[in-house]
C-alpha positions, 0 to 999 in steps of 0.5 A: 211736073215729075222729077228725076231720081239719083241712086247714090252712086249717080249723086257722086258722080254729079258731085264729081264732074261739078268739080273735075270737070266744070271746076265748080268746087265744093266748097262753092256746093257746100255754101249753095247747100248751107244757104238754101238750108238756112233759107229753109230754116227761116221759112219753118221757123217764120210760120210761128213768128212773121215779125222777127223769126230768127232774132235769138230763137235758139237752133241746134246744128249738128254737123258731121265730119264730112261734106253734109257737116260743112253744109250744117257748119256754113247753113249755121254761120247764116243764121248766126249772121241773120240773129239766130241763136245757133248751138253748133254741135259737133260728132267728131272733135275738131283736132280729128277732122281731115283737112278740106271744105268742112274744115274751110268751114269751122274754120270761119265759125272758129274765127268768129267766136261761134259757138261750138261744142263736141258731143262727147260723154254725158252731153246733153241737147239744148232746149232749141226751136229748130235742130238741124240734122247734117251728120251724114246725108247721102254718105252713109256706110255701114252701121252708124256707131259712137257719137252719131247714133247719141246725136241721132238719139238726142235729137229723135226725143227733143219736142223740137222739129227737125231739118235734115240736109239730104237725107235723114241720117240713118238712111240708106239713100238708095233702098229708103231703109232706115238703119236702127238709128236714124233721125225722124225729120220733120222736113228734109231739104234734099240736094241737087235732085231727089235721092231714090231712096227717099221716094220708097215707101219705107223712107217716107216717116223718115223724112218728112215735108220733102224739100228740093234745093239748088247747089249750081249743077250745069244742065250740060252735067244732067244731059251728059248722064241721060237725063233730062232735067228743067231749069227747075230754080228759076223761080226760087232755089228751095222749092216743095215737092212731094212723093206719089207712086214712087216717082218725085212732082213739083208744081210747074 
């Protein structure tokens, strides 16, 4: 089955319509993304240990200040609930975060006394079995700078596999061109539909294995954008897909 792909602008329109036309709020989408990200992290870790793949397994979650970061925080909460040892690292000081769904996710973790850190100068990535990249996603605009570039460099220097949410941070989701600082992911879980840039040759080395996750987009929304999208997630909410000749395919 060939999957439609979305430009960055089309994905922004999907997000807008979800909220404004269908009343599906950002926090709901974020929760769907986070739970599916946690489920995929669990699968990746279970390849090594099928008995208790998450119990006390060290995971580092790198979270930016936007919606992608909020999805990472939601994933961190689920992984903590499932017994993993999770270190959450914010690219920005909590005091400087804008109000919204991402800050709501952070507030929940603070009430749980979850292990939170801010990547200030001199911070080092702790040993981990998995690093989750939730720094930027499809919202890359302009050049990367500050602590985000430091976290990307630290993640890439780690021996742990990296799981990116929506897109490897530092990758242009329209052109597929990596920036000077770009996550080299072991796996990428993109949301709703594949982003067009993920299918381009320059992106392949940055993305690793590709997965598609459900965030609850109604089929009628896709129809309004003239996109023919079958019920992809009838069997699972996270699906592997492959890229051939610039197109995305899932098994029927």
